[in-house]
C-alpha positions in Angstrom: -2.6 -92.7 50.0 -3.5 -94.0 46.3 -0.5 -95.2 44.3 -0.2 -95.2 40.6 -0.4 -98.4 38.6 2.5 -100.9 37.8 5.4 -99.8 35.8 4.2 -101.8 32.9 0.8 -100.1 32.9 2.6 -96.7 33.1 5.0 -97.7 30.1 1.8 -98.8 27.9 0.7 -95.1 28.5 3.5 -93.7 26.6 4.0 -90.2 27.7 5.8 -89.3 30.8 3.4 -87.9 33.6 3.9 -84.6 35.5 5.4 -85.5 38.9 3.3 -82.6 40.5 2.3 -80.9 42.3 -1.0 -81.1 40.5 -4.4 -80.9 41.9 -7.7 -82.1 40.6 -10.9 -80.6 41.6 -14.6 -80.3 40.7 -16.2 -77.1 40.0 -19.9 -76.5 40.6 -21.3 -73.7 39.0 -24.7 -72.2 39.8 -26.3 -69.0 38.8 -22.9 -67.5 37.6 -21.2 -68.4 40.8 -18.7 -71.1 41.3 -17.3 -73.4 44.2 -14.6 -76.0 44.1 -14.6 -79.4 45.8 -11.1 -80.8 46.0 -10.7 -84.3 44.8 -6.9 -85.6 44.5 -3.4 -84.2 44.5 -0.4 -85.7 42.7 2.7 -85.3 44.5 5.9 -87.1 43.1 3.9 -89.5 41.1 1.6 -90.5 44.0 -1.9 -89.6 44.4 -3.4 -88.2 47.7 -6.8 -87.1 49.0 -6.9 -83.4 48.4 -9.4 -83.0 51.2 -6.9 -84.0 53.7 -3.4 -83.4 52.3 -1.6 -81.1 54.7 -4.9 -79.8 56.1 -3.3 -77.7 58.9 -6.3 -76.7 59.1 -7.0 -75.8 55.3 -5.8 -78.5 53.0 -3.1 -77.5 50.3 -5.5 -77.8 47.5 -7.6 -74.7 49.0 -4.7 -72.6 50.1 -5.5 -68.8 49.4 -5.1 -67.5 45.7 -4.6 -70.9 44.4 -5.9 -70.7 40.8 -7.7 -73.8 39.1 -8.5 -74.0 35.2 -11.9 -75.4 34.7 -12.0 -77.8 31.6 -14.8 -79.5 29.9 -14.0 -82.4 27.6 -10.6 -81.0 27.6 -11.4 -77.4 26.5 -10.8 -74.5 29.0 -13.7 -72.9 30.3 -12.2 -70.4 32.8 -10.2 -69.7 35.8 -11.2 -70.1 39.5 -9.2 -68.4 42.4 -9.6 -69.8 45.7 -10.5 -67.0 48.2 -12.5 -68.7 51.1 -13.3 -72.0 52.4 -15.9 -73.9 54.3 -16.2 -77.3 55.8 -19.2 -79.6 56.2 -19.3 -80.7 60.0 -20.9 -83.9 59.5 -18.5 -85.1 57.0 -15.4 -82.7 57.4 -15.6 -82.1 53.5 -13.8 -79.0 52.5 -15.3 -76.6 49.9 -13.6 -73.7 48.3 -15.3 -70.5 47.3 -13.7 -67.7 45.2 -13.9 -65.7 41.9 -14.6 -67.1 38.6 -13.1 -65.7 35.4 -14.7 -67.0 32.1 -12.4 -68.0 29.3 -13.8 -65.3 27.2 -12.5 -62.7 29.5 -9.1 -64.0 29.7 -6.3 -62.5 27.6 -4.4 -65.0 25.5 -0.9 -65.7 26.5 0.4 -64.8 23.0 -1.2 -61.2 23.1 1.5 -58.7 23.0 1.2 -54.9 23.4 1.2 -53.2 20.1 3.9 -50.6 19.3 2.7 -47.4 19.2 1.9 -46.0 15.6 3.0 -42.4 14.8 0.4 -40.0 14.5 -1.0 -39.6 11.0 0.5 -42.7 9.6 -2.6 -44.6 9.0 -4.6 -41.5 8.3 -6.4 -41.8 4.9 -6.1 -38.4 3.2 -7.0 -39.5 -0.2 -4.6 -39.3 -3.4 -2.0 -36.6 -3.3 -2.9 -33.4 -4.5 -0.7 -30.6 -6.3 -1.3 -27.4 -4.4 -1.1 -24.1 -6.0 0.0 -20.7 -4.7 -3.3 -18.9 -3.7 -3.7 -15.2 -3.1 -1.3 -13.6 -0.9 -2.0 -13.9 2.8 -2.2 -11.1 5.0 1.1 -10.0 6.6 1.4 -10.4 10.3 1.4 -7.1 12.2 4.8 -5.4 12.8 6.4 -6.8 16.0 7.7 -3.3 16.7 5.1 -1.4 18.5 4.3 2.3 17.5 5.0 5.3 19.7 2.2 5.2 22.3 -0.1 8.2 21.9 -0.4 10.3 25.3 -3.9 9.7 26.6 -6.2 12.5 27.1 -7.0 13.6 30.4 -10.4 12.3 31.7 -13.2 14.4 32.1 -13.8 16.3 35.4 -17.3 14.7 35.6 -15.8 11.2 35.2 -13.7 9.6 37.7 -10.8 7.2 36.5 -12.1 3.5 36.7 -9.9 1.6 39.6 -7.2 -0.3 38.3 -7.5 -4.2 38.1 -4.7 -6.1 39.6 -3.0 -8.4 37.1 -3.8 -12.1 37.4 -1.2 -14.4 39.4 1.3 -15.9 37.1 0.7 -19.7 36.7 3.5 -22.1 36.6 4.2 -23.7 33.2 2.8 -27.0 32.7 5.3 -29.6 31.5 3.4 -31.8 29.1 6.3 -34.0 28.6 6.4 -35.3 32.4 5.4 -38.9 32.3 2.5 -40.1 34.5 3.3 -42.3 37.3 2.6 -45.8 36.7 0.0 -47.6 39.0 1.5 -50.0 41.3 0.5 -53.7 40.9 0.8 -55.7 43.9 3.5 -58.6 43.4 2.2 -62.2 44.2 3.0 -63.8 47.5 6.2 -65.6 47.1 5.0 -68.1 49.8 1.7 -69.0 48.0 1.6 -72.5 46.7 2.8 -73.6 43.4 -0.6 -75.1 42.3 -1.0 -72.3 39.9 -1.2 -72.0 36.2 -0.9 -68.3 36.4 -2.5 -65.1 38.0 -5.8 -64.3 36.3 -6.4 -60.8 34.5 -7.5 -58.2 37.1 -11.1 -58.3 37.9 -13.4 -56.3 40.4 -13.6 -58.3 43.7 -16.9 -60.2 44.1 -18.7 -60.6 47.3 -17.8 -63.7 49.2 -20.1 -65.4 51.4 -17.3 -67.7 53.1 -14.6 -66.9 55.8 -11.1 -66.1 54.7 -8.6 -69.0 54.2 -7.0 -69.7 57.6 -10.2 -68.8 59.5 -12.2 -71.8 58.2 -15.7 -71.7 59.4 -16.7 -74.8 61.2 -20.3 -76.1 61.6 -21.7 -74.6 58.3 -23.5 -76.8 56.1 -22.0 -75.3 52.9 -24.9 -76.4 50.9 -25.8 -74.4 47.7 -29.1 -73.3 46.8 -31.1 -75.9 45.0 -31.3 -74.8 41.2 -31.9 -76.7 38.1 -29.1 -75.0 36.2 -26.0 -76.4 38.2 -23.1 -77.5 36.1 -20.4 -79.7 37.0 -16.9 -79.8 35.4 -13.2 -80.8 36.4 -10.6 -78.3 37.1 -6.8 -78.6 37.4 -4.3 -76.5 39.5 -0.6 -77.1 38.3 2.2 -74.8 38.0 3.4 -76.5 34.7 2.3 -79.1 32.3 0.6 -79.5 28.9 -2.0 -77.1 27.7 -5.5 -78.6 27.6 -6.6 -80.1 24.4 -10.1 -81.4 23.4 -11.0 -85.1 23.9 -14.3 -85.1 22.0 -14.6 -87.6 19.2 -15.8 -86.4 15.9 -18.6 -88.5 14.3 -21.7 -88.2 12.1 -25.0 -88.6 13.2 -25.6 -91.9 11.5 -22.4 -93.2 13.3 -23.7 -92.1 16.5 -26.9 -94.0 16.2 -25.1 -96.9 15.2 -22.9 -96.6 18.4 -26.1 -95.9 20.4 -27.6 -99.3 19.1 -24.6 -101.3 19.8 -24.2 -99.9 23.3 -27.8 -100.4 24.3 -27.7 -104.2 23.1 -24.5 -104.8 25.3 -26.2 -103.0 28.1 -29.2 -105.1 27.9 -27.0 -108.2 28.2 -25.6 -106.7 31.4 -28.9 -105.9 32.7 -30.2 -109.2 32.0 -27.3 -110.9 33.8 -27.8 -108.8 36.8 -31.7 -109.8 36.9 -30.7 -113.5 36.6 -28.3 -113.2 39.4 -31.0 -111.5 41.7 -33.6 -114.0 40.6 -31.2 -116.9 41.4 -30.6 -115.5 44.7 -34.2 -115.0 45.6 -35.0 -118.5 44.7 -32.1 -120.1 46.7 -33.4 -118.1 49.6 -36.9 -118.9 49.3 -36.9 -122.3 48.1 -33.9 -124.2 49.1 -35.6 -127.6 48.6 -35.2 -129.6 45.3 -37.9 -128.0 43.1 -37.8 -128.5 39.3 -40.0 -125.5 38.9 -37.5 -123.3 40.5 -34.8 -124.6 38.1 -37.1 -123.9 35.1 -37.8 -120.4 36.5 -34.1 -119.5 36.9 -33.3 -120.6 33.4 -35.8 -118.3 31.9 -34.5 -115.5 29.8 -35.5 -112.0 31.1 -37.3 -109.8 28.6 -35.5 -106.8 26.9 -35.1 -104.0 29.2 -37.0 -100.6 29.0 -34.1 -98.0 29.0 -34.8 -94.4 29.9 -32.3 -91.4 30.8 -29.7 -93.0 28.3 -26.6 -90.9 27.9 -23.8 -91.6 25.5 -20.3 -90.0 25.6 -17.5 -90.8 23.2 -13.9 -89.6 23.7 -10.6 -90.0 21.9 -8.3 -89.9 25.0 -5.0 -90.6 23.4 -5.1 -89.0 19.8 -5.3 -92.5 18.4 -8.7 -92.2 16.7 -9.8 -95.2 18.7 -13.1 -93.8 20.4 -13.8 -94.9 24.0 -17.7 -95.1 24.7 -19.5 -94.6 27.9 -23.1 -95.3 28.0 -25.1 -94.8 31.4 -28.8 -95.5 31.6 -31.6 -96.4 33.9 -33.7 -99.7 32.9 -36.6 -101.8 33.9 -37.6 -105.3 33.1 -41.3 -106.1 32.5 -42.7 -109.2 33.9 -45.1 -109.5 31.0 -43.8 -108.6 27.6 -47.4 -108.0 26.5 -47.9 -105.3 29.2 -46.2 -101.7 29.1 -46.1 -101.6 32.9 -43.1 -102.5 34.7 -42.4 -104.0 38.1 -39.3 -104.9 40.2 -36.3 -103.0 40.8 -34.8 -100.2 38.7 -31.3 -101.1 37.3 -28.6 -98.5 36.8 -26.2 -99.4 34.3 -22.5 -97.8 33.5 -20.8 -99.4 30.4 -17.4 -98.5 29.2 -16.4 -99.8 25.7 -13.3 -99.3 23.5 -13.6 -99.6 19.7 -10.3 -100.9 18.0 -8.8 -100.0 14.6 -10.8 -102.9 13.1 -14.1 -101.4 14.4 -14.4 -104.3 17.0 -16.0 -103.5 20.2 -14.3 -104.5 23.7 -16.0 -104.2 27.0 -13.8 -102.4 29.1 -15.9 -102.0 32.2 -19.4 -102.6 33.3 -21.2 -101.6 36.7 -24.7 -102.8 37.1 -26.6 -102.1 40.4 -30.3 -101.6 41.3 -32.0 -99.2 43.8 -32.2 -102.0 46.3 -28.7 -102.7 46.5 -26.9 -99.4 46.4 -25.2 -100.2 49.5 -23.4 -103.2 48.0 -22.9 -102.0 44.5 -22.6 -98.1 44.1 -23.8 -96.6 40.9 -21.3 -94.9 38.8 -21.8 -91.5 37.3 -19.4 -90.1 34.6 -18.3 -86.6 35.0 -15.9 -86.1 32.2 -12.6 -86.9 30.5 -9.7 -85.1 32.0 -5.9 -85.1 32.0 -5.2 -86.0 35.9 -1.5 -86.7 35.7 -0.4 -84.2 33.3 1.0 -86.4 30.5 -1.5 -84.9 27.8 -3.9 -87.8 27.5 -7.1 -88.0 29.1 -8.4 -90.3 32.3 -12.2 -90.9 33.1 -13.3 -89.1 36.2 -16.3 -90.9 37.8 -18.4 -90.1 40.8 -19.5 -93.2 42.9 -22.9 -92.9 44.6 -24.1 -95.2 47.4 -26.5 -95.2 50.2 -23.8 -94.2 52.6 -22.1 -91.4 50.6 -20.1 -90.4 47.5 -16.7 -90.6 46.4 -14.6 -89.9 43.3 -12.7 -92.4 41.2 -10.0 -91.5 38.4 -9.6 -94.4 35.8 -6.9 -94.8 33.2 -8.0 -97.0 30.1 -5.2 -99.2 29.0 -6.2 -101.8 26.5 -9.2 -103.5 27.3 -9.1 -102.6 31.1 -9.8 -99.7 33.4 -6.9 -98.8 36.1 -7.9 -97.0 39.0 -5.4 -94.2 39.6 -7.2 -92.7 42.4 -10.1 -94.2 45.0 -11.7 -91.5 47.1 -13.3 -92.3 50.4 -17.1 -92.4 50.6 -18.5 -89.5 52.4 -22.1 -88.2 52.8 
């Protein structure tokens, strides 16, 4: 069980959080098919592991017909409805499978059925025309039938044709009788309240999993390897604020300035990690007094070479004070004149807040290397999401180590990060 931060931290956040239930998950979209990984569930202001909460045997976050709204940077992407579940046997990680309805196919809530328009009201017949009386129309024949003329007897050589029986009388069709409406199945009253609503009707998609309540154990539940897999958060709640965008608008020149400052700060973090590793190596290999070792430890490492640089900028609380997250990989070349690099690969994640005076404040720094992932996991930013339902954004990270992965939800308060939820590492 993970509890929320102190009351002072809550007060600084301003808005009142949703007491729940409110579930947070991660949608993985591949080849048009989606699946859901449960992360956390908020109940009465406390966070629980959604993978284990009320798992009897299926956790509450994956109960049948539970609807999740996928969001990317606060913008709705569509609705995911849980239809079946799978469990990884080695880690007991639950995964939900179901139907995905894109946001473009969802009828807006404000849409109403248009009132019928009388026939001919909107027909464009042009300007009015004064009609004159034309030639006299032929009169209709008199309704009084004339006296019938007695038929002449048939010729002896021609037999009389057989009489054709009249057709059976058809019952009159009542065109005013209304058509019976198609019955719509009512939602299950015992379904969980982790719903935003019932999505629009859609033809069912074939499911590869087993129905809820008959969870399949022993299945690996691993998706097919594709290069187009997309991940974004998803929220399931019966009520709460509507999603709002957390993106921060900036010009290209401003983005380049942010990138330059963030890389300079990240370089300092990487050099600090390199000095720490160098000091540990020297102490382990040369414990005796050696002036040369002290000189080596005091040498300033060269500028790192960065690759796979990703910069995300958010406005989490509508204050126009951006929160910047930079993630990158780096190498330190032993000889600045040589382009080839040696040594470990560093992985840095840096969170910085800019105040109203345009000053940068380091909020969080995580620097590790490929040789020490078992001690310091690397942090992968997923997105900004409203985890507690107060209308403001939190940061969702994936924590990756040699022993497994876990999810962490952080809230930015001042110049610090507060962990609202810390998941358990699982393979």
